C-alpha positions, 0 to 999 in steps of 0.5 A: 913862674913858668909852672904857673903858665898852662899850655894851650888846650887843643880847643884854644889852639884851634881858635888861634886862627879865628882870633888872629882874623879878628885882631888883624881886622881892628889894627889901626895901621890897616885903616890909617888913611881912612882914619886920618881923613875922617879925623880931619873931617870931624875936626872941620865939622866940630869947628864949623858947627856950633853944636859940635864945638866940644869935639874940638876939645876931644880932637885937641886931647887926641893930638896932645896925647899923640904929641906927648907920647911921640916926644917922650917915646918916639913914634912907637905904635903901642904908646899911641893906644891911649889916644885911640878912643879920642881919635875914633870919637872924632873920626866917627863925628867926621863920618856923621858929618859926611853922612849929614852933608850927603843927605843934605845934598841929596835933598837939594837934588831931589826935593820931591823926596822931602817929608812934611813936618808930620813925617809924611811925604809932601804931595803936589798940592801941599807945596 
């Protein structure tokens, strides 16, 4: 079988550092705290906003996959990878909810920046 594997070419060896930087950037363990906070925010937003309720199914799927993998194989990170898309989806929902809340809060603080129904800024006479 060893004869089937070709040694890396010089160009491939030169690219190892670039590949290593990209791989290191997307390691879930590096972002675990932020990911957990955004996942929880996504769960809360899915619970509180009726239109976002399907997000609870995605969150439940992620938790069920994580628990199942942990029960059968222990807390081994490589067995968590099937749940990652679910985790990231709910975390993205959490980020969207935070942005939505931030935008709503900024609109309450500075009502002059609100736009009319046509998309144009409201004038003093239109209020």
